[in-house]
C-alpha positions as CSV (number, residue, x, y, z in Angstrom):
1,M,-67.3,-12.4,-9.4
2,I,-70.8,-13.8,-9.2
3,V,-71.7,-15.4,-5.8
4,Y,-74.7,-17.4,-7.2
5,D,-75.6,-18.1,-10.8
6,G,-78.1,-20.4,-12.5
7,V,-81.0,-20.3,-14.9
8,K,-84.5,-19.3,-13.9
9,T,-85.6,-22.9,-13.2
10,D,-82.6,-23.4,-10.9
11,F,-83.5,-20.3,-9.0
12,L,-87.2,-21.1,-8.7
13,K,-86.4,-24.6,-7.5
14,S,-84.0,-23.3,-4.8
15,C,-86.7,-20.9,-3.6
16,E,-89.3,-23.6,-3.4
17,N,-86.9,-25.8,-1.4
18,D,-86.2,-22.8,0.9
19,S,-82.5,-23.3,0.2
20,I,-81.6,-20.1,-1.8
21,A,-80.3,-18.0,1.1
22,L,-78.3,-21.0,2.4
23,E,-76.7,-21.6,-1.0
24,I,-75.7,-17.9,-1.2
25,E,-74.3,-18.0,2.3
26,Q,-72.2,-21.1,1.5
27,N,-70.9,-19.6,-1.7
28,I,-69.9,-16.4,0.0
29,L,-68.0,-18.4,2.6
30,S,-66.2,-20.5,0.0
31,K,-65.5,-17.8,-2.6
32,M,-64.9,-14.8,-0.3
33,G,-64.1,-16.4,3.1
34,R,-66.7,-14.2,4.7
35,H,-69.4,-15.2,7.2
36,T,-72.9,-13.8,6.6
37,P,-74.6,-11.8,9.4
38,K,-78.1,-13.0,10.3
39,A,-79.7,-9.7,9.2
40,E,-78.2,-10.1,5.7
41,F,-79.3,-13.8,5.6
42,R,-82.9,-12.8,6.5
43,S,-82.9,-10.0,3.9
44,W,-82.0,-12.5,1.2
45,E,-84.9,-14.8,2.3
46,N,-87.4,-12.0,2.1
47,S,-86.2,-10.3,-1.1
48,L,-85.5,-13.4,-3.1
49,N,-88.9,-15.0,-2.2
50,Y,-90.4,-11.8,-3.6
51,M,-88.3,-12.2,-6.8
52,Y,-89.6,-15.8,-7.0
53,K,-93.1,-14.4,-7.2
54,V,-92.0,-11.9,-9.9
55,L,-90.2,-14.5,-12.1
56,N,-92.9,-17.2,-11.7
57,D,-94.3,-16.4,-15.1
58,D,-94.2,-18.6,-18.2
59,E,-93.4,-15.7,-20.5
60,I,-90.1,-15.1,-18.8
61,P,-87.8,-17.8,-20.4
62,N,-86.9,-20.7,-18.1
63,D,-83.3,-20.6,-19.4
64,S,-82.8,-16.9,-18.6
65,G,-79.6,-16.3,-16.6
66,I,-80.0,-15.4,-12.9
67,A,-77.1,-13.9,-10.9
68,I,-77.3,-13.0,-7.3
69,E,-74.6,-10.8,-5.5
70,F,-72.5,-9.9,-8.6
71,N,-69.4,-8.3,-7.3
72,I,-68.4,-5.4,-9.7
73,P,-64.7,-6.3,-10.2
74,Q,-63.1,-2.9,-9.5
75,T,-65.1,-2.2,-6.4
76,S,-66.5,-3.8,-3.3
77,K,-70.0,-3.1,-4.5
78,R,-72.3,-6.0,-5.3
79,V,-75.4,-6.0,-7.5
80,D,-78.2,-7.7,-5.7
81,F,-80.0,-9.4,-8.6
82,I,-79.5,-9.8,-12.4
83,I,-81.6,-11.4,-15.1
84,S,-80.0,-12.0,-18.5
85,G,-81.3,-13.0,-21.9
86,Y,-82.1,-11.6,-25.4
87,N,-84.7,-9.2,-26.5
88,D,-87.0,-9.8,-29.5
89,S,-84.2,-8.7,-31.9
90,R,-81.8,-11.3,-30.3
91,E,-79.7,-8.5,-28.7
92,P,-78.1,-9.3,-25.3
93,N,-79.8,-7.6,-22.4
94,M,-79.4,-7.6,-18.6
95,I,-81.9,-6.4,-16.0
96,I,-80.2,-5.1,-12.9
97,V,-82.3,-5.1,-9.7
98,E,-81.4,-3.3,-6.5
99,L,-83.4,-4.9,-3.7
100,K,-84.4,-2.9,-0.6
101,Q,-86.1,-3.9,2.6
102,W,-87.1,-0.3,3.5
103,D,-90.7,0.4,4.4
104,E,-90.4,4.2,4.6
105,L,-88.1,7.1,3.6
106,K,-87.9,10.8,3.5
107,A,-86.8,13.0,0.6
108,V,-83.8,15.2,1.3
109,E,-84.2,18.7,-0.1
110,G,-81.4,20.5,-1.8
111,V,-79.1,17.5,-2.2
112,D,-78.8,15.4,-5.3
113,A,-80.0,11.8,-5.1
114,L,-80.0,11.4,-1.3
115,V,-82.9,10.1,0.9
116,E,-83.2,9.5,4.6
117,T,-84.2,6.1,5.9
118,Y,-83.7,3.7,8.8
119,T,-80.7,1.5,8.0
120,G,-77.8,0.1,9.9
121,G,-79.6,0.6,13.3
122,A,-80.2,4.3,12.8
123,V,-81.9,6.9,10.5
124,R,-79.3,7.8,7.9
125,K,-78.8,9.7,4.7
126,V,-78.2,7.3,1.9
127,V,-78.5,7.4,-1.9
128,H,-81.9,7.0,-3.6
129,P,-82.3,3.4,-4.8
130,S,-82.8,4.6,-8.4
131,Y,-79.4,6.4,-8.2
132,Q,-77.8,3.3,-6.8
133,A,-79.1,1.0,-9.5
134,W,-78.3,3.5,-12.2
135,S,-74.7,4.0,-10.9
136,Y,-74.0,0.2,-10.8
137,A,-75.3,-0.2,-14.3
138,Q,-73.2,2.8,-15.5
139,L,-70.1,1.4,-13.7
140,I,-70.5,-2.0,-15.5
141,K,-71.1,-0.2,-18.9
142,D,-68.2,2.2,-18.5
143,Y,-65.6,-0.4,-17.5
144,N,-66.6,-3.9,-18.7
145,A,-65.1,-4.6,-22.1
146,S,-67.5,-7.5,-22.8
147,V,-70.5,-5.2,-22.3
148,Q,-69.0,-2.6,-24.6
149,D,-67.9,-5.0,-27.3
150,R,-71.0,-7.2,-27.4
151,R,-73.3,-4.1,-26.9
152,V,-75.1,-5.6,-23.9
153,K,-78.0,-3.4,-23.0
154,L,-78.4,-2.8,-19.3
155,H,-81.7,-1.9,-17.6
156,P,-81.4,-0.9,-14.0
157,C,-84.3,-0.7,-11.6
158,A,-85.0,-0.9,-7.8
159,C,-87.5,-3.1,-6.0
160,M,-88.7,-1.9,-2.6
161,H,-91.1,-4.8,-1.9
162,N,-92.0,-3.7,1.7
163,Y,-92.7,-0.1,0.7
164,V,-96.3,1.1,0.3
165,R,-96.3,3.9,-2.2
166,Q,-98.6,6.9,-1.7
167,K,-99.8,9.7,-3.9
168,D,-97.0,12.4,-4.1
169,D,-94.7,9.9,-2.5
170,P,-91.2,11.1,-1.4
171,V,-89.6,8.3,-3.4
172,D,-91.0,10.1,-6.5
173,A,-89.9,13.7,-5.5
174,A,-88.9,16.0,-8.3
175,Q,-85.2,16.0,-7.5
176,Y,-85.1,12.2,-8.3
177,K,-86.8,12.5,-11.7
178,D,-83.7,12.0,-13.8
179,Y,-82.7,8.8,-12.0
180,L,-86.3,7.4,-11.9
181,E,-86.5,7.7,-15.7
182,D,-83.4,5.5,-16.1
183,A,-84.0,3.2,-13.2
184,P,-87.7,2.9,-12.1
185,V,-88.7,1.9,-8.6
186,F,-91.2,-0.9,-8.1
187,T,-92.9,-1.1,-4.7
188,K,-95.2,-3.3,-2.7
189,G,-98.2,-4.5,-4.7
190,H,-96.5,-3.9,-8.1
191,A,-94.9,-7.2,-8.8
192,S,-96.8,-7.3,-12.1
193,D,-95.2,-4.0,-13.2
194,L,-91.7,-5.3,-12.4
195,R,-92.6,-8.5,-14.3
196,K,-93.7,-6.4,-17.3
197,F,-90.4,-4.4,-17.1
198,I,-88.4,-7.6,-17.3
199,K,-90.4,-9.1,-20.2
200,Q,-89.8,-6.0,-22.3
201,S,-86.1,-6.9,-22.6
202,I,-85.9,-10.6,-21.8
203,V,-87.8,-12.5,-24.5
204,Y,-85.3,-15.4,-25.1
205,G,-83.1,-17.2,-22.6
206,D,-79.3,-17.2,-22.8
207,K,-78.4,-20.2,-20.6
208,K,-76.2,-17.9,-18.6
209,D,-74.0,-17.0,-21.6
210,I,-74.3,-13.2,-21.1
211,L,-73.6,-13.6,-17.4
212,Y,-70.4,-15.5,-18.2
213,L,-69.3,-12.8,-20.7
214,V,-69.8,-10.0,-18.2
215,D,-68.2,-11.9,-15.3
216,H,-65.1,-12.5,-17.3
217,G,-65.0,-9.1,-19.1
218,K,-61.7,-7.2,-19.0
219,I,-61.6,-3.9,-17.3
220,R,-61.4,-1.0,-19.8
221,P,-62.8,2.5,-19.8
222,S,-65.4,3.1,-22.5
223,K,-64.9,5.7,-25.2
224,S,-67.9,7.6,-24.0
225,L,-66.4,7.9,-20.5
226,Q,-63.0,8.9,-21.9
227,N,-64.6,11.6,-24.1
228,S,-66.8,12.8,-21.2
229,I,-64.0,13.5,-18.7
230,A,-61.7,14.9,-21.4
231,S,-64.4,17.4,-22.4
232,M,-65.1,18.4,-18.8
233,L,-61.4,19.1,-18.1
234,K,-60.8,21.0,-21.3
235,G,-60.7,24.7,-20.8
236,N,-61.5,24.4,-17.1
237,K,-59.2,27.0,-15.5
238,E,-59.6,25.4,-12.0
239,F,-57.4,22.5,-13.2
240,I,-54.6,24.3,-15.0
241,M,-51.2,23.1,-13.7
242,I,-48.2,25.3,-13.2
243,D,-44.5,24.8,-12.5
244,E,-43.8,21.9,-10.2
245,Q,-47.3,20.6,-10.5
246,K,-46.6,19.8,-14.2
247,V,-43.3,18.1,-13.3
248,A,-44.9,15.9,-10.7
249,Y,-47.8,15.1,-13.0
250,E,-45.4,13.9,-15.8
251,E,-43.4,11.7,-13.4
252,I,-46.5,10.1,-11.9
253,L,-47.9,9.5,-15.4
254,R,-44.6,7.9,-16.5
255,L,-44.6,5.5,-13.5
256,S,-48.2,4.6,-13.8
257,L,-47.9,3.8,-17.5
258,M,-44.9,1.6,-16.7
259,C,-47.2,-0.4,-14.4
260,Q,-49.6,-0.8,-17.3
261,K,-46.8,-2.4,-19.3
262,D,-44.8,-4.5,-16.9
263,F,-47.6,-5.3,-14.4
264,K,-45.3,-4.4,-11.4
265,K,-46.8,-2.7,-8.3
266,R,-45.6,0.8,-7.6
267,T,-46.5,3.2,-4.8
268,I,-45.8,7.0,-5.2
269,I,-45.7,9.3,-2.2
270,V,-46.2,13.0,-3.1
271,K,-45.5,15.3,-0.2
272,G,-46.8,18.9,-0.4
273,G,-48.3,21.5,2.0
274,P,-51.3,23.7,1.6
275,G,-51.7,25.4,-1.8
276,T,-49.3,23.2,-3.7
277,G,-52.0,22.0,-6.0
278,K,-52.1,18.3,-5.1
279,S,-55.8,18.0,-6.0
280,V,-55.2,19.7,-9.3
281,I,-52.5,17.1,-10.2
282,A,-54.8,14.3,-9.1
283,V,-57.8,15.4,-11.3
284,N,-55.5,15.9,-14.3
285,L,-54.1,12.4,-13.9
286,L,-57.6,11.0,-13.5
287,A,-58.5,12.3,-16.9
288,E,-55.3,11.5,-18.7
289,L,-54.9,8.0,-17.4
290,T,-58.5,7.2,-18.3
291,L,-57.7,8.3,-21.8
292,R,-54.8,5.8,-21.7
293,D,-57.3,3.0,-21.2
294,Q,-56.7,2.7,-17.4
295,M,-59.3,2.1,-14.7
296,V,-58.4,4.9,-12.4
297,Q,-60.2,6.6,-9.4
298,Y,-59.8,9.7,-7.3
299,V,-60.0,8.6,-3.6
300,S,-60.3,10.6,-0.4
301,K,-61.4,9.9,3.2
302,N,-63.2,13.3,3.5
303,S,-66.2,13.7,1.2
304,A,-65.9,17.5,0.8
305,P,-63.0,17.5,-1.8
306,R,-64.7,14.7,-3.7
307,Q,-68.0,16.5,-4.0
308,V,-66.3,19.8,-4.9
309,Y,-64.0,18.6,-7.6
310,L,-66.7,16.4,-9.1
311,Q,-69.1,19.4,-9.2
312,K,-66.4,21.6,-10.7
313,L,-65.8,19.0,-13.5
314,K,-69.5,18.4,-14.2
315,G,-70.7,22.0,-14.0
316,E,-74.5,22.2,-14.3
317,M,-74.7,18.5,-15.4
318,K,-76.6,16.4,-12.9
319,K,-75.9,12.9,-14.0
320,S,-72.6,11.7,-15.3
321,S,-70.5,8.5,-15.6
322,V,-67.7,10.5,-13.9
323,D,-69.5,10.1,-10.6
324,N,-68.2,6.6,-10.3
325,M,-64.6,7.8,-10.6
326,F,-64.7,9.6,-7.2
327,K,-64.6,7.1,-4.3
328,G,-64.3,7.1,-0.5
329,S,-61.2,5.5,1.1
330,G,-63.3,2.7,2.6
331,T,-64.3,1.4,-0.8
332,Y,-61.5,-1.2,-1.1
333,T,-62.1,-3.5,1.9
334,E,-63.2,-6.4,-0.2
335,T,-61.6,-5.7,-3.6
336,G,-59.2,-8.2,-5.1
337,L,-55.5,-7.8,-6.0
338,N,-54.7,-5.2,-8.6
339,V,-58.3,-4.7,-9.8
340,A,-57.6,-1.1,-10.5
341,H,-54.8,0.3,-12.7
342,T,-54.2,3.5,-10.6
343,L,-55.7,4.9,-7.4
344,L,-55.1,8.6,-6.8
345,V,-55.4,9.2,-3.0
346,D,-55.9,12.9,-2.1
347,E,-55.6,14.0,1.5
348,A,-53.8,10.7,2.4
349,H,-53.0,12.0,5.9
350,R,-56.7,11.6,6.6
351,L,-56.8,7.8,6.0
352,N,-58.1,5.5,8.8
353,A,-57.3,2.0,9.7
354,K,-60.9,0.7,9.8
355,S,-63.7,1.5,7.4
356,G,-67.5,1.6,7.4
357,M,-70.0,3.7,9.5
358,F,-69.1,1.7,12.6
359,H,-65.3,1.5,11.9
360,N,-65.6,-2.3,11.8
361,K,-64.7,-3.1,8.2
362,G,-61.4,-4.0,6.7
363,E,-57.9,-4.0,8.2
364,N,-56.1,-0.9,7.1
365,Q,-57.2,1.6,4.4
366,I,-53.6,2.2,3.2
367,K,-52.9,-1.5,2.8
368,E,-56.2,-2.1,1.0
369,I,-55.6,0.7,-1.5
370,I,-52.1,-0.5,-2.3
371,H,-53.4,-4.1,-2.6
372,S,-56.2,-3.0,-5.0
373,A,-54.1,-1.2,-7.5
374,Y,-51.0,-1.7,-9.7
375,C,-50.1,2.0,-9.0
376,S,-51.2,3.8,-5.9
377,V,-50.4,7.5,-5.5
378,F,-50.6,9.1,-2.1
379,F,-50.8,13.0,-1.9
380,I,-49.9,13.8,1.7
381,D,-49.2,16.6,4.2
382,E,-48.5,15.0,7.6
383,S,-49.2,18.3,9.4
384,Q,-52.8,18.0,8.4
385,R,-53.8,15.0,10.5
386,V,-56.7,16.4,12.5
387,T,-58.5,13.5,14.2
388,M,-57.6,10.6,16.5
389,D,-58.4,8.2,13.7
390,D,-56.0,9.7,11.1
391,I,-53.2,7.3,10.5
392,G,-51.9,8.7,7.2
393,S,-48.1,9.1,7.4
394,V,-45.1,8.4,5.0
395,E,-43.9,5.7,7.4
396,E,-47.3,3.9,7.4
397,I,-47.5,4.0,3.6
398,E,-43.9,2.7,3.3
399,K,-44.7,-0.1,5.7
400,W,-47.7,-1.4,3.6
401,A,-45.9,-0.8,0.3
402,R,-43.1,-3.2,1.4
403,E,-45.7,-5.7,2.7
404,E,-47.4,-5.7,-0.7
405,E,-44.1,-5.8,-2.5
406,S,-44.7,-2.5,-4.2
407,E,-41.8,-0.4,-5.4
408,L,-41.6,3.1,-3.7
409,S,-41.1,6.5,-5.3
410,Y,-41.1,9.9,-3.8
411,L,-41.9,13.4,-5.0
412,E,-42.2,16.7,-3.2
413,L,-44.0,19.9,-4.1
414,Q,-42.0,22.8,-2.6
415,S,-43.6,26.0,-3.8
416,Q,-46.4,26.8,-1.4
417,F,-49.5,29.0,-2.0
418,R,-49.5,28.9,-5.7
419,C,-51.3,32.2,-5.9
420,N,-48.6,34.1,-4.1
421,G,-45.6,31.9,-4.5
422,S,-44.3,31.8,-1.0
423,D,-44.1,29.3,1.9
424,G,-43.1,32.0,4.3
425,Y,-46.6,32.4,5.7
426,L,-46.7,28.6,6.5
427,A,-43.4,28.7,8.3
428,W,-44.4,31.8,10.2
429,L,-47.6,30.1,11.3
430,D,-45.7,27.1,12.5
431,D,-43.5,29.3,14.6
432,V,-46.4,31.4,15.9
433,L,-48.4,28.4,17.0
434,D,-45.4,26.7,18.6
435,I,-45.8,23.7,16.1
436,R,-42.1,24.0,15.3
437,E,-39.4,26.6,15.5
438,T,-38.6,28.2,12.1
439,A,-36.4,30.9,10.7
440,N,-39.6,32.8,9.7
441,Y,-40.1,34.9,12.7
442,D,-41.8,37.6,10.5
443,L,-43.6,37.9,7.2
444,E,-41.1,40.3,5.5
445,G,-41.5,40.3,1.7
446,I,-44.6,38.1,1.7
447,D,-47.6,39.3,-0.3
448,Y,-50.4,38.0,1.9
449,D,-53.3,39.9,3.5
450,I,-53.4,38.8,7.1
451,R,-55.3,40.7,9.8
452,I,-56.2,40.1,13.5
453,L,-59.6,41.7,14.1
454,D,-61.3,42.7,17.3
455,S,-64.7,41.2,16.6
456,P,-66.2,38.3,14.6
457,M,-68.6,40.9,13.0
458,E,-65.5,42.6,11.3
459,V,-64.4,39.2,10.0
460,R,-67.9,38.5,8.5
461,E,-68.0,42.0,6.9
462,L,-64.6,41.5,5.3
463,V,-65.3,38.0,4.0
464,I,-68.7,39.0,2.5
465,Q,-67.0,41.9,0.8
466,K,-64.2,39.7,-0.6
467,N,-66.7,37.1,-1.7
468,K,-68.6,39.4,-4.1
469,S,-66.2,39.1,-6.9
470,S,-65.8,35.3,-7.3
471,N,-67.6,33.4,-4.5
472,R,-64.2,32.4,-3.2
473,A,-64.3,33.7,0.4
474,R,-65.6,31.8,3.5
475,I,-65.8,31.9,7.3
476,L,-64.3,29.0,9.1
477,A,-64.1,28.1,12.8
478,G,-62.6,25.7,15.3
479,Y,-65.1,23.1,16.5
480,C,-65.9,24.7,19.8
481,W,-69.7,25.1,19.3
482,E,-72.2,22.3,19.2
483,W,-73.5,21.3,15.8
484,L,-77.0,20.0,16.6
485,K,-78.2,17.3,14.1
486,A,-81.8,18.4,14.5
487,E,-81.0,21.9,13.3
488,Q,-78.6,21.1,10.5
489,N,-81.0,22.3,7.8
490,N,-82.4,25.2,9.7
491,T,-80.9,28.5,8.5
492,N,-82.6,30.4,11.3
493,Y,-80.9,28.4,14.0
494,H,-77.5,29.9,15.0
495,D,-75.1,27.4,16.5
496,I,-72.3,29.9,16.9
497,K,-73.0,32.9,19.2
498,I,-70.3,35.4,20.4
499,D,-71.8,38.5,22.0
500,D,-74.0,40.0,19.3
501,F,-72.5,37.8,16.6
502,E,-74.6,34.8,15.5
503,M,-74.2,32.4,12.6
504,S,-75.0,28.8,11.7
505,W,-72.6,26.0,10.9
506,N,-72.8,25.1,7.3
507,L,-76.2,23.5,6.5
508,G,-76.6,19.8,5.8
509,G,-78.6,20.2,2.5
510,G,-77.8,22.0,-0.7
511,E,-74.6,22.3,-2.7
512,P,-71.1,21.6,-1.1
513,F,-70.0,24.4,1.3
514,A,-67.1,25.4,-0.9
515,V,-69.1,26.2,-4.1
516,S,-72.6,27.1,-2.9
517,D,-73.6,30.8,-3.4
518,T,-75.1,30.9,0.1
519,S,-72.2,29.4,2.0
520,V,-70.7,32.8,2.8
521,N,-73.6,33.2,5.3
522,E,-72.6,30.0,7.1
523,V,-69.5,28.9,9.0
524,G,-67.4,25.9,7.8
525,C,-65.4,23.6,10.0
526,I,-62.3,21.5,9.3
527,H,-64.4,18.7,7.8
528,T,-66.0,20.9,5.1
529,S,-62.9,22.8,4.2
530,Q,-59.9,20.5,4.4
531,G,-58.4,19.8,1.0
532,L,-60.0,22.9,-0.5
533,E,-58.8,26.3,-1.4
534,F,-60.4,29.8,-1.2
535,D,-59.0,33.2,-2.1
536,Y,-59.8,34.6,1.4
537,V,-60.9,33.0,4.7
538,G,-62.0,34.4,8.0
539,V,-61.1,32.1,10.9
540,I,-62.6,32.1,14.4
541,I,-60.2,30.6,16.9
542,G,-62.2,29.3,19.8
543,D,-61.3,28.6,23.5
544,D,-59.6,25.3,22.6
545,M,-56.5,27.3,21.7
546,R,-55.4,30.1,24.1
547,Y,-52.3,32.1,25.1
548,E,-51.3,31.6,28.7
549,N,-48.0,32.3,30.6
550,G,-46.1,33.2,27.4
551,K,-47.2,30.0,25.5
552,V,-49.8,28.9,23.1
553,V,-51.8,26.2,24.9
554,T,-54.6,23.9,23.8
555,D,-57.5,22.6,25.8
556,F,-59.5,19.6,24.4
557,T,-62.2,20.1,27.1
558,R,-63.4,23.2,25.2
559,R,-64.2,21.3,22.0
560,A,-67.9,20.7,21.3
561,K,-69.3,17.4,22.4
562,T,-70.6,16.8,18.8
563,D,-67.0,16.9,17.5
564,Q,-65.8,13.4,16.6
565,S,-62.2,14.5,15.9
566,L,-61.1,13.8,19.5
567,K,-63.3,10.8,20.2
568,G,-61.6,8.6,22.8
569,I,-59.4,11.4,24.2
570,K,-61.2,11.4,27.6
571,K,-60.6,7.7,28.0
572,L,-57.0,8.1,27.0
573,Y,-56.6,11.0,29.4
574,K,-57.6,8.7,32.3
575,E,-55.1,6.1,31.2
576,D,-52.2,8.3,30.2
577,P,-52.7,12.1,30.8
578,E,-49.5,13.2,29.1
579,L,-50.0,11.2,26.0
580,A,-53.6,12.4,25.7
581,K,-52.5,16.1,26.1
582,Q,-49.8,15.5,23.5
583,K,-52.2,14.0,21.0
584,A,-54.9,16.6,21.6
585,D,-52.3,19.4,21.3
586,E,-51.1,18.1,17.9
587,I,-54.7,17.7,16.5
588,I,-55.9,21.1,17.7
589,K,-52.9,23.0,16.4
590,N,-53.0,21.0,13.1
591,T,-56.7,21.9,12.8
592,Y,-56.0,25.6,13.1
593,R,-52.9,25.5,10.9
594,T,-55.1,23.9,8.2
595,L,-58.0,26.4,8.7
596,L,-55.5,29.3,8.6
597,T,-54.0,28.1,5.3
598,R,-57.2,27.7,3.3
599,G,-57.0,31.3,2.0
600,M,-54.6,31.7,-0.9
601,K,-54.6,35.5,-0.8
602,G,-55.6,36.4,2.7
603,C,-56.7,35.4,6.2
604,Y,-58.7,37.4,8.7
605,I,-58.6,36.1,12.3
606,Y,-60.7,36.6,15.4
607,C,-59.8,34.9,18.7
608,T,-62.3,34.3,21.6
609,D,-59.3,34.4,24.0
610,K,-58.2,38.0,24.3
611,N,-54.7,37.0,25.3
612,M,-54.4,35.0,22.1
613,E,-55.6,38.0,20.1
614,E,-53.0,40.3,21.7
615,Y,-50.2,37.7,21.1
616,L,-51.1,37.4,17.4
617,K,-51.3,41.2,17.0
618,K,-47.8,41.6,18.6
619,R,-46.4,38.9,16.3
620,L,-47.9,40.6,13.3
621,E,-46.7,44.0,14.4
622,M,-43.1,42.6,14.7
623,C,-43.4,41.7,11.0
624,H,-43.8,45.3,10.0
625,K,-41.0,46.9,12.1
């Protein structure tokens, strides 16, 4: 959907009459039912008046198409500005312009395509404008049948009209080179360069014809995208399915393909605990359904699994269309009905009601996902809800599926810990942590290396040793130590200190914690490890879980102030102490249950509370009598 469209003369006239921002505001209200914030209105006025200056050139055809706020159909993303026309060979072309109000930014070292700038009322890490423009162009090229069939050439760029570029400017830092080559950035004082960029591809006007084609193009994955993800998956041992995983995969595939034929909505709930390979199934479905001409995306609330599985697919490749197939769960607040064929939602227990950095967008992520796709697949483990905001449950999914008139199907993955083929360790943990009583009072017959150690130094030594063979061992901890934002990239600052043991929380820059070669020297938390698997983990249990008077107790007051998992618990405690303690107890125990099940072959534990250490040792000793 295009919010505003016209030819160049229409756009220039609206700018001269100071009515362009008002026209866009009115169109957004009538087409989307959304009121425009004042800040957004002002940004249109500033940016579009700059584009008026750029386009006010007789060599740019007066009947070139102009589109403002083009909503990419399968997302809630909107392209700021498009100019359409034909090149000197009469081939269809579109210039995609990402407009930015920024007047300063910092390069972010060690992370692909991120910068730091003031936006949304604070200094935040956001994508480099070149990457943003490139990714939007790639998304349109990969999924718009009209662009593919008519061979429309797309030329992305970014315009930062308030930004004064300096020599060796951070916007041009070496790590952004690949994106700048495909999508150049034009800054203050360089309107003539942007004008020249446009004139290279727009020689003849199109009277908006190309815009119409693109706006009405069917959604279909391109052959290049299909070939790309198929080749990435082929021979990748990380994604080989076994036993029940293959059975679940085939059933989900069957139901999704039925949606493609009969256009009925279906919601599939896949229950499975740690180590059942839910993510492996999701990534295999992502590839296969794309090959079947579906628009399909892998969705998660937590960014860690998205980053890790994307990197495992891409390998050393920096830039790929596949980037656009991995989405956050807040992506679908403004998407239309059934714009996607299939959405594969991993870690569905972590879904929230509201979206956005201020939790003020949308109504309910589960509802929005089901609404947006013919087929929605939710991979869920209700025992892994670990924050106050987590609403993902089978009951909640069922509720919104009925509301959206979506047929429900259920699958369950039984065989836990696919490396060792036993769910006995999980059941033993539940019993030990007083989560639920189980028949597994011991670990008899279970091939799993679990040790309770006397010091965190011993944990570190064991993990480092185990990590040498395959970089699949990590140290994790409960969130009982402050994680200072100012020190998140400082490897010499040690957040976690226990006697003579000192380590940093995982650093903010660099590769994802789960795959980086240096992460064994850092400590991960629930947010960087949930949804991921290692061979071995060392887990530091902090003072938020202790053993007192013959019971495992939790204490939310011992959590770090920087932890957002229990945000609002103090207010709830004043209003309803029992409910607050019940909620906090569930979240803290679920957190440790999740951390203690990240290792598929072994887990090494240290407790800051000596009573907890002795209790776990006794329970472990009982297993071997």
